[in-house]
MDTraj code that builds the backbone (N, CA, C; nanometers):
import mdtraj as md
import numpy as np

residues = "UNK UNK UNK UNK UNK UNK UNK UNK UNK UNK UNK UNK UNK UNK UNK UNK UNK UNK UNK UNK UNK UNK UNK UNK UNK UNK UNK UNK UNK UNK UNK UNK UNK UNK UNK UNK UNK UNK UNK UNK UNK UNK UNK UNK UNK UNK UNK UNK UNK UNK UNK UNK UNK UNK UNK UNK UNK UNK UNK UNK UNK UNK UNK UNK UNK UNK UNK UNK UNK UNK UNK UNK UNK UNK UNK UNK UNK UNK UNK UNK UNK UNK UNK UNK UNK UNK UNK".split()
xyz = np.array([
    [2.8492, -3.3928, -2.1798],
    [2.8255, -3.5008, -2.0749],
    [2.8516, -3.4732, -1.9502],
    [2.7634, -3.4439, -1.8813],
    [2.7349, -3.3714, -1.7517],
    [2.7839, -3.5113, -1.6245],
    [2.8777, -3.4959, -1.4927],
    [2.8787, -3.5892, -1.3832],
    [2.7639, -3.6329, -1.3289],
    [2.7668, -3.7562, -1.2922],
    [2.6645, -3.8567, -1.2869],
    [2.5861, -3.7948, -1.1373],
    [2.6961, -3.6897, -1.0983],
    [2.6229, -3.6862, -0.8978],
    [2.5882, -3.5236, -0.9491],
    [2.5450, -3.4694, -1.0141],
    [2.5021, -3.3217, -1.0517],
    [2.3678, -3.3457, -1.0730],
    [2.2376, -3.2490, -0.9945],
    [2.0893, -3.2474, -1.0292],
    [2.1087, -3.1894, -1.1426],
    [2.0576, -3.2274, -1.2830],
    [2.0674, -3.1254, -1.3961],
    [1.9732, -3.0254, -1.3617],
    [1.8415, -3.0721, -1.3203],
    [1.7321, -2.9424, -1.2657],
    [1.7689, -2.8101, -1.2178],
    [1.8853, -2.7979, -1.1994],
    [1.9641, -2.6997, -1.1571],
    [2.0769, -2.6201, -1.2153],
    [2.1573, -2.7378, -1.3071],
    [2.2453, -2.6938, -1.3681],
    [2.2629, -2.6353, -1.5037],
    [2.3103, -2.4671, -1.4966],
    [2.3241, -2.4016, -1.5964],
    [2.4288, -2.4900, -1.7187],
    [2.5238, -2.5441, -1.6664],
    [2.6026, -2.5946, -1.7889],
    [2.5748, -2.7488, -1.9036],
    [2.6179, -2.7117, -2.0027],
    [2.5818, -2.8087, -2.0742],
    [2.7168, -2.9519, -2.0958],
    [2.8065, -2.8866, -2.0436],
    [2.9716, -2.9921, -2.0465],
    [3.0318, -2.9584, -1.9048],
    [3.1192, -3.0672, -1.9045],
    [3.2568, -3.0471, -1.7972],
    [3.3093, -2.9963, -1.8273],
    [3.3506, -2.8858, -1.7289],
    [3.5077, -2.7895, -1.7267],
    [3.6167, -2.8403, -1.6785],
    [3.6704, -2.8852, -1.7710],
    [3.8333, -2.9314, -1.7171],
    [3.9446, -2.8641, -1.7576],
    [4.1041, -2.9585, -1.7227],
    [4.1923, -2.8944, -1.7218],
    [4.1901, -2.8815, -1.8987],
    [4.1527, -3.0032, -1.9237],
    [4.1778, -2.9985, -2.0566],
    [4.1003, -2.9512, -2.2182],
    [3.9424, -2.9162, -2.1087],
    [3.8446, -2.8275, -2.1968],
    [3.8029, -2.7287, -2.0994],
    [3.9071, -2.5955, -2.1373],
    [3.8534, -2.5304, -2.0090],
    [3.7467, -2.4150, -2.0837],
    [3.6756, -2.4469, -2.1716],
    [3.5846, -2.3395, -2.2236],
    [3.4552, -2.4025, -2.1797],
    [3.3308, -2.3017, -2.1757],
    [3.2344, -2.3453, -2.0358],
    [3.1381, -2.2853, -2.1346],
    [3.0079, -2.3728, -2.1463],
    [2.8607, -2.3441, -2.2499],
    [2.7617, -2.3325, -2.1668],
    [2.6797, -2.2262, -2.1049],
    [2.5868, -2.2686, -2.0187],
    [2.4526, -2.1912, -2.1042],
    [2.3800, -2.2169, -1.9884],
    [2.2196, -2.1365, -2.0148],
    [2.2061, -2.0672, -1.9308],
    [2.1303, -1.9463, -1.9306],
    [2.0715, -1.8964, -1.7809],
    [1.9433, -1.7793, -1.8757],
    [1.9213, -1.7008, -1.7873],
    [1.7850, -1.6623, -1.8356],
    [1.8143, -1.5759, -1.9439],
    [1.7498, -1.5532, -2.0277],
    [1.7605, -1.4904, -2.2002],
    [1.8005, -1.3000, -2.1843],
    [1.8788, -1.2917, -2.2405],
    [1.9314, -1.1662, -2.2446],
    [1.9742, -1.0956, -2.1575],
    [2.0339, -1.1221, -2.0376],
    [2.0883, -1.0943, -1.8847],
    [2.2231, -1.1168, -1.8656],
    [2.2807, -1.0983, -1.8100],
    [2.3873, -1.0936, -1.7962],
    [2.4760, -1.1776, -1.6556],
    [2.5555, -1.2762, -1.7037],
    [2.5894, -1.3825, -1.5810],
    [2.7404, -1.3351, -1.5393],
    [2.7825, -1.3436, -1.4317],
    [2.9162, -1.2773, -1.4030],
    [2.9991, -1.4399, -1.3613],
    [3.1106, -1.4238, -1.3987],
    [3.1852, -1.5778, -1.3535],
    [3.3021, -1.5236, -1.2517],
    [3.3605, -1.5827, -1.1883],
    [3.5133, -1.5896, -1.0939],
    [3.5578, -1.6979, -1.0551],
    [3.6585, -1.7239, -1.0769],
    [3.7531, -1.8349, -1.0334],
    [3.8310, -1.8150, -0.9350],
    [3.8001, -1.8798, -0.7947],
    [3.8477, -1.8863, -0.7066],
    [3.8676, -1.7405, -0.6343],
    [3.7352, -1.6925, -0.6521],
    [3.7035, -1.5312, -0.5879],
    [3.7978, -1.4385, -0.6102],
    [3.8300, -1.4862, -0.7536],
    [3.9090, -1.3713, -0.8308],
    [3.8070, -1.2548, -0.9095],
    [3.8725, -1.1079, -0.9436],
    [3.7593, -1.0470, -0.9534],
    [3.6601, -1.1467, -1.0785],
    [3.4893, -1.0837, -1.0834],
    [3.4333, -1.1423, -1.1495],
    [3.4389, -1.0852, -1.3467],
    [3.3670, -1.1480, -1.3695],
    [3.3695, -1.1319, -1.5659],
    [3.2534, -1.1204, -1.5606],
    [3.1927, -1.0083, -1.6511],
    [3.0605, -1.0055, -1.6668],
    [3.0523, -1.0896, -1.8376],
    [2.9252, -1.1390, -1.8417],
    [2.9038, -1.2387, -1.9510],
    [2.7435, -1.2327, -2.0144],
    [2.7508, -1.1709, -2.1029],
    [2.6342, -1.1452, -2.1967],
    [2.5469, -1.2892, -2.2851],
    [2.3766, -1.3226, -2.1689],
    [2.3702, -1.4353, -2.2446],
    [2.2882, -1.3927, -2.4169],
    [2.2198, -1.4822, -2.4568],
    [2.1651, -1.4520, -2.5947],
    [2.0125, -1.4455, -2.5720],
    [1.9488, -1.4597, -2.7151],
    [1.8038, -1.4845, -2.6972],
    [1.7580, -1.5934, -2.6049],
    [1.8079, -1.6715, -2.6448],
    [1.7793, -1.8019, -2.5456],
    [1.8413, -1.8574, -2.4458],
    [1.9455, -1.7786, -2.4137],
    [1.9846, -1.7685, -2.2824],
    [2.1125, -1.8287, -2.2492],
    [2.1828, -1.8734, -2.4172],
    [2.2920, -1.9357, -2.4032],
    [2.4067, -1.8334, -2.3428],
    [2.5182, -1.8987, -2.2757],
    [2.6445, -1.7737, -2.2564],
    [2.7927, -1.8824, -2.2721],
    [2.8806, -1.8002, -2.3152],
    [3.0397, -1.9024, -2.3349],
    [3.1158, -1.8542, -2.2873],
    [3.2250, -1.8946, -2.2252],
    [3.3564, -1.8446, -2.1550],
    [3.4333, -1.8891, -2.2174],
    [3.6305, -1.8546, -2.2188],
    [3.6971, -1.9700, -2.2000],
    [3.7835, -1.9209, -2.0988],
    [3.8884, -2.0115, -2.0161],
    [3.9709, -1.9742, -1.9126],
    [4.0857, -1.9773, -1.9945],
    [4.2055, -1.8946, -1.9684],
    [4.3242, -1.9401, -1.9950],
    [4.3981, -2.0853, -1.9667],
    [4.3716, -2.1094, -1.8470],
    [4.4308, -2.2310, -1.7602],
    [4.2909, -2.2383, -1.6254],
    [4.3107, -2.3426, -1.6208],
    [4.2725, -2.4178, -1.5140],
    [4.3449, -2.5344, -1.4526],
    [4.3479, -2.5352, -1.2966],
    [4.3646, -2.6798, -1.2143],
    [4.2995, -2.7492, -1.1686],
    [4.2581, -2.8717, -1.1535],
    [4.2062, -2.9527, -1.0446],
    [4.1559, -2.8879, -0.9182],
    [4.0688, -2.9172, -0.8952],
    [4.0473, -2.7918, -0.7347],
    [3.9751, -2.6393, -0.7372],
    [4.0005, -2.5884, -0.8900],
    [3.9710, -2.4456, -0.9088],
    [3.8255, -2.4369, -0.8890],
    [3.7583, -2.3309, -0.8282],
    [3.6057, -2.3366, -0.7662],
    [3.5816, -2.2082, -0.8783],
    [3.4695, -2.2707, -0.9419],
    [3.4266, -2.1324, -1.0363],
    [3.2887, -2.1311, -1.0102],
    [3.2711, -2.0205, -0.9937],
    [3.1533, -1.9439, -0.9518],
    [3.0923, -1.8703, -1.0258],
    [2.9706, -1.8764, -1.0587],
    [2.8494, -1.8273, -1.1255],
    [2.7772, -1.7489, -1.0295],
    [2.7232, -1.6317, -1.0626],
    [2.6296, -1.5253, -1.0018],
    [2.5803, -1.4281, -1.0839],
    [2.4440, -1.3761, -1.0962],
    [2.3443, -1.2721, -1.1351],
    [2.3819, -1.1793, -0.9905],
    [2.3226, -1.0622, -1.0853],
    [2.2972, -0.9453, -0.9924],
    [2.1790, -0.9269, -0.9916],
    [2.1177, -0.9370, -0.8824],
    [1.9963, -0.9071, -0.8399],
    [1.9728, -0.7813, -0.7427],
    [1.8821, -0.6748, -0.7613],
    [1.8377, -0.5784, -0.6956],
    [2.0088, -0.5050, -0.6675],
    [2.1063, -0.5183, -0.7382],
    [2.1906, -0.4956, -0.7221],
    [2.3250, -0.5347, -0.6006],
    [2.2600, -0.6665, -0.5850],
    [2.3633, -0.7445, -0.4924],
    [2.4169, -0.8762, -0.5752],
    [2.5089, -0.9102, -0.6201],
    [2.5833, -1.0528, -0.6484],
    [2.5017, -1.1958, -0.5476],
    [2.4155, -1.2538, -0.6288],
    [2.3643, -1.3957, -0.5696],
    [2.3901, -1.5018, -0.6912],
    [2.5158, -1.5856, -0.6101],
    [2.5640, -1.7097, -0.6663],
    [2.4078, -1.8487, -0.7029],
    [2.4383, -1.8493, -0.8161],
    [2.3498, -1.9268, -0.8297],
    [2.4167, -2.0745, -0.8589],
    [2.5327, -2.0716, -0.8781],
    [2.6296, -2.2114, -0.8999],
    [2.7387, -2.1882, -0.9393],
    [2.8100, -2.3074, -0.8514],
    [2.9790, -2.3161, -0.8116],
    [3.0036, -2.4775, -0.8667],
    [3.0930, -2.4838, -0.9554],
    [3.1707, -2.5807, -1.0261],
    [3.2950, -2.5855, -1.0028],
    [3.3411, -2.7136, -0.9751],
    [3.4960, -2.7313, -0.9334],
    [3.5102, -2.8249, -1.0138],
    [3.6499, -2.7909, -1.1000],
    [3.7255, -2.8519, -1.1811],
    [3.7365, -2.9776, -1.0982],
    [3.7243, -3.1015, -1.1504],
    [3.7348, -3.2261, -1.1058],
    [3.8613, -3.2891, -1.1646],
    [3.8433, -3.2494, -1.3309],
    [4.0098, -3.3126, -1.4061],
    [4.0266, -3.2380, -1.5165],
])
top = md.Topology()
chain = top.add_chain()
for i, resn in enumerate(residues, 1):
    res = top.add_residue(resn, chain, resSeq=i)
    for name in ("N", "CA", "C"):
        top.add_atom(name, md.element.get_by_symbol(name[0]), res)
traj = md.Trajectory(xyz[None], top)
């Protein structure tokens, strides 16, 4: 379940990312590539499946880490979501 203040119309994630649950599961465009970075570190590319689902795990996260989700549009990385670890 997601936090109450998040607008689900634009939210690509299925559950909250926390320090106790550092795995993310989300949905984006089918058969595309999503780029994820934590605190502006190097991006990691993840492929989505036929339904658009993508998964990624993190070694460790701390409260206030910022996870940025981007897609590459016309050769430019474009942010489509940003998540801050709250707990």
